[in-house]
C-alpha positions in Angstrom: -25.9 53.5 34.4 -29.8 52.8 34.4 -31.9 54.5 36.5 -34.1 51.5 36.5 -33.5 48.7 39.2 -33.8 45.4 37.7 -35.1 42.9 39.8 -32.9 39.1 40.7 -34.7 35.9 39.5 -37.3 34.4 42.1 -35.9 31.6 44.7 -36.0 28.5 43.3 -39.3 26.9 43.7 -41.3 30.2 43.0 -44.5 29.8 41.3 -47.3 32.1 39.9 -50.6 32.5 40.8 -52.9 33.3 38.0 -54.8 35.6 40.0 -51.7 37.7 40.8 -50.3 38.0 38.0 -53.5 39.4 36.7 -53.8 41.7 39.7 -50.1 42.9 38.8 -51.3 43.4 35.0 -54.0 45.5 36.0 -51.7 47.7 39.0 -49.3 48.3 35.9 -52.1 49.2 33.2 -53.5 51.6 36.2 -48.9 52.8 36.4 -48.6 52.1 39.8 -45.1 52.6 40.9 -43.5 49.1 42.1 -45.9 46.6 40.3 -43.3 45.6 37.3 -40.8 44.7 40.1 -43.7 42.8 42.1 -44.5 40.9 38.5 -41.1 40.3 37.6 -40.1 37.6 39.6 -43.6 36.1 39.5 -42.8 35.2 35.4 -39.4 35.5 35.5 -38.9 32.1 34.5 -41.4 32.0 31.7 -39.9 35.3 30.0 -36.7 33.3 30.5 -37.6 30.8 27.9 -39.5 33.4 25.6 -36.0 34.6 25.7 -34.2 32.0 24.5 -36.6 31.1 22.1 -36.1 34.2 20.4 -32.8 34.3 20.8 -32.3 30.8 18.8 -34.2 32.1 16.3 -32.3 35.6 16.1 -28.9 33.4 16.4 -27.7 36.1 18.3 -24.1 35.6 19.5 -24.1 39.0 21.1 -26.8 39.5 23.3 -27.5 36.5 26.1 -30.7 35.6 27.3 -30.5 37.2 30.6 -29.5 40.8 28.8 -32.2 40.4 26.5 -34.5 39.8 29.3 -33.4 42.6 31.0 -33.6 44.9 28.0 -37.3 43.9 27.9 -37.6 44.6 31.7 -36.6 48.4 30.7 -38.9 48.7 28.0 -41.5 48.0 30.4 -40.3 49.8 32.6 -40.1 53.3 30.7 -43.6 52.4 28.9 -45.0 52.9 32.6 -48.8 52.2 32.6 -49.3 53.2 28.8 -49.9 49.8 27.6 -53.4 48.0 28.8 -52.5 44.6 29.5 -55.7 42.5 29.3 -54.3 39.6 30.7 -51.4 36.9 30.9 -51.1 36.1 27.5 -51.6 39.6 26.8 -48.3 40.6 28.3 -46.1 37.6 27.4 -47.2 38.8 23.4 -46.3 41.9 24.4 -42.7 40.8 25.7 -41.8 38.5 23.0 -42.6 41.4 20.5 -40.2 43.8 22.3 -37.7 41.1 22.7 -37.7 40.5 18.6 -37.6 44.4 18.4 -34.4 44.5 20.5 -32.8 41.7 18.6 -34.1 43.4 15.4 -32.4 46.4 16.3 -29.3 44.9 16.7 -29.4 43.0 13.9 -29.9 46.3 11.7 -26.4 47.3 13.6 -24.5 44.1 12.9 -25.4 44.5 9.2 -24.9 48.2 9.2 -20.9 47.6 11.0 -20.2 44.5 8.8 -21.9 45.5 5.4 -23.9 48.7 5.5 -27.3 49.0 3.2 -30.1 47.2 2.9 -30.3 43.3 3.7 -30.4 41.3 0.5 -33.4 38.7 0.4 -32.3 35.1 1.7 -34.4 31.8 1.6 -36.9 31.5 4.1 -36.6 28.3 5.8 -38.1 27.7 9.2 -35.8 24.8 10.2 -32.7 26.7 9.2 -33.2 29.8 11.2 -30.8 29.0 14.2 -28.1 27.4 11.8 -26.9 29.9 9.4 -23.9 32.1 9.6 -24.3 35.4 12.2 -24.5 37.9 9.2 -27.0 35.8 7.2 -29.0 35.4 10.0 -29.2 39.6 10.4 -30.1 39.5 6.9 -32.8 36.6 7.2 -34.4 38.6 10.4 -34.4 42.0 8.4 -35.7 40.5 5.5 -38.2 38.5 7.5 -39.6 41.4 9.4 -39.9 43.2 6.0 -42.0 40.4 5.1 -44.3 40.5 8.4 -44.8 43.7 7.6 -46.1 43.6 3.8 -48.1 40.4 5.3 -50.1 42.7 8.2 -51.1 45.3 5.3 -53.1 41.9 3.7 -54.0 40.1 6.1 -53.1 41.7 9.8 -54.5 38.9 12.1 -52.6 36.4 10.0 -49.6 38.6 10.6 -50.5 38.0 14.2 -51.2 34.6 14.6 -47.0 34.4 12.4 -45.9 36.6 15.4 -47.8 35.3 18.3 -46.7 31.4 17.3 -43.4 31.6 15.7 -42.2 34.4 17.8 -44.1 34.5 21.1 -43.7 31.1 21.2 -47.6 31.1 22.4 -49.4 27.6 22.2 -52.7 27.5 19.6 -55.5 28.3 22.6 -53.4 30.6 23.9 -53.3 32.8 20.5 -57.1 31.6 20.1 -58.0 33.5 23.7 -55.7 36.7 23.0 -57.3 37.4 19.2 -61.0 36.2 20.7 -61.3 33.3 17.8 -61.1 29.5 18.0 -58.2 27.0 17.6 -59.0 25.9 14.0 -58.8 29.5 12.5 -55.5 30.1 14.4 -54.3 26.6 12.9 -55.7 27.6 9.6 -54.2 31.4 9.6 -50.6 30.1 11.1 -50.5 27.4 7.5 -51.4 30.8 5.5 -48.9 32.8 6.9 -46.4 30.1 6.5 -47.4 29.2 3.0 -47.2 33.5 2.2 -43.6 34.0 3.6 -42.4 30.7 1.9 -43.9 31.9 -1.5 -42.5 35.5 -0.7 -38.9 34.4 -0.4 -38.6 31.6 -3.0 
């Protein structure tokens, strides 16, 4: 049993004031005990939407939305104040990345159990990410992660835009704020990233 207490979902009607969230993120960065527990109910609904999107893209059948959300919470709890959270967008980008890593680890375990060895190459098709079989989805997720690593070595900002846009579900403006660029650059990098991945999987 984990020694970390996972807060319950917030009462209906709970809303998050951006100033409260920013203050709590600063407290988390400073490693203040209890800051995460205070933050979690305020951002629970938004984090749940991120988790639902991550599960759809990974077609996860073994890890439910609530379980994924709580696994991400435990990652934050274990990290303490190791990550300096800049603002709300930064926090959600990190949360989305943590959830994707959890699902990626799950996919790798699934492949080791069912097939073993390295995942074969598969076609990249954004519209089909939620419609293939369980094993094929695991293969695609692992292959896509490897491709993103390669993209990052060539164009790290483009990789970040793809991760934040596709996996994190952030808007163009949120990504622009996060990376310190304008929306036109985000749109251009997103198009570059999709084109590069399409060629990589062709």
